[in-house]
C-alpha positions as CSV (number, residue, x, y, z in Angstrom):
1,M,-144.9,235.0,66.6
2,K,-147.4,236.3,69.7
3,E,-149.7,239.2,69.0
4,S,-149.1,240.7,72.4
5,I,-144.6,240.6,70.7
6,K,-145.8,242.3,67.7
7,K,-147.3,244.7,69.1
8,E,-144.6,245.4,72.1
9,I,-142.2,245.8,68.8
10,I,-144.2,248.3,67.0
11,G,-144.2,250.5,70.1
12,M,-140.5,250.3,70.5
13,D,-138.8,253.4,69.3
14,L,-135.4,252.9,67.1
15,S,-132.8,252.5,69.8
16,E,-134.7,249.9,71.7
17,L,-135.2,248.2,68.4
18,N,-131.1,248.2,67.8
19,S,-130.9,246.7,71.1
20,L,-133.5,244.4,70.5
21,I,-132.1,243.1,67.3
22,D,-128.1,242.9,69.2
23,F,-130.1,240.9,71.8
24,I,-131.6,238.5,69.0
25,R,-128.2,238.0,67.1
26,D,-126.3,236.9,70.6
27,V,-129.3,234.9,70.6
28,Q,-128.7,233.4,67.5
29,V,-124.9,232.8,67.9
30,M,-125.6,230.9,71.4
31,N,-128.0,228.9,70.1
32,A,-125.6,227.6,67.2
33,K,-122.9,227.0,69.4
34,S,-124.7,224.7,71.5
35,S,-126.0,222.9,68.2
36,L,-122.9,222.3,65.6
37,Q,-120.2,220.1,66.1
38,E,-116.6,220.3,63.9
39,G,-117.0,217.5,61.1
40,Q,-121.1,218.3,61.0
41,Q,-123.1,219.1,57.8
42,V,-124.6,222.4,57.6
43,Y,-126.4,225.0,55.7
44,V,-125.2,228.5,55.0
45,V,-128.4,230.2,54.7
46,Q,-128.0,233.5,52.7
47,K,-131.3,235.5,51.6
48,T,-131.9,233.8,48.0
49,K,-130.3,230.3,48.5
50,K,-129.3,227.7,51.8
51,E,-125.5,225.9,50.7
52,L,-124.5,222.2,52.3
53,G,-120.9,222.3,53.4
54,T,-119.0,220.6,56.3
55,L,-118.0,222.8,59.4
56,I,-114.2,222.7,59.6
57,K,-113.7,225.0,63.1
58,I,-115.8,226.8,65.6
59,K,-114.5,229.7,66.3
60,Q,-115.9,232.8,69.0
61,K,-118.0,234.6,66.8
62,R,-117.7,232.6,63.2
63,C,-117.1,229.2,61.6
64,T,-114.9,228.3,59.0
65,V,-117.0,226.1,56.4
66,D,-115.8,224.2,53.5
67,I,-118.5,224.0,50.8
68,Q,-117.1,222.0,47.6
69,G,-113.5,222.1,48.3
70,R,-113.3,226.0,49.3
71,R,-113.1,227.1,52.7
72,Y,-115.3,230.2,53.6
73,S,-115.5,231.9,57.2
74,V,-119.0,232.4,58.0
75,P,-120.8,234.1,61.1
76,M,-122.6,231.4,63.3
77,S,-126.3,233.1,62.7
78,M,-126.1,232.0,59.2
79,L,-125.8,228.7,60.1
80,E,-128.2,225.7,60.2
81,A,-127.1,221.8,61.1
82,A,-128.3,220.0,58.2
C-alpha cells in the first residue's frame, strides 16, 4: 500500500474511517460480482482458513456456496475465485 494513502488514513476521524470501510466493502462486492459465475470453484475466506466450494447461486449481496455437500449463504466479500 502506498505511504501517502496510509498517512491519509491515519489522519481520518472515526466517522471518515467508517465511511471508508463501507466504501471498501462496496468495492469488494462489485469486484466479486464481476469475477464470479455460477458453477465456478471459489474459496470462502475466513480469518484463519480458506475452504474450497462451488458457487451455486449469486444473489444481490450474498452467494450460495456448496462446501462438502452443505450449502451456505456467504457474503461476496468473503469469496475468492479458485
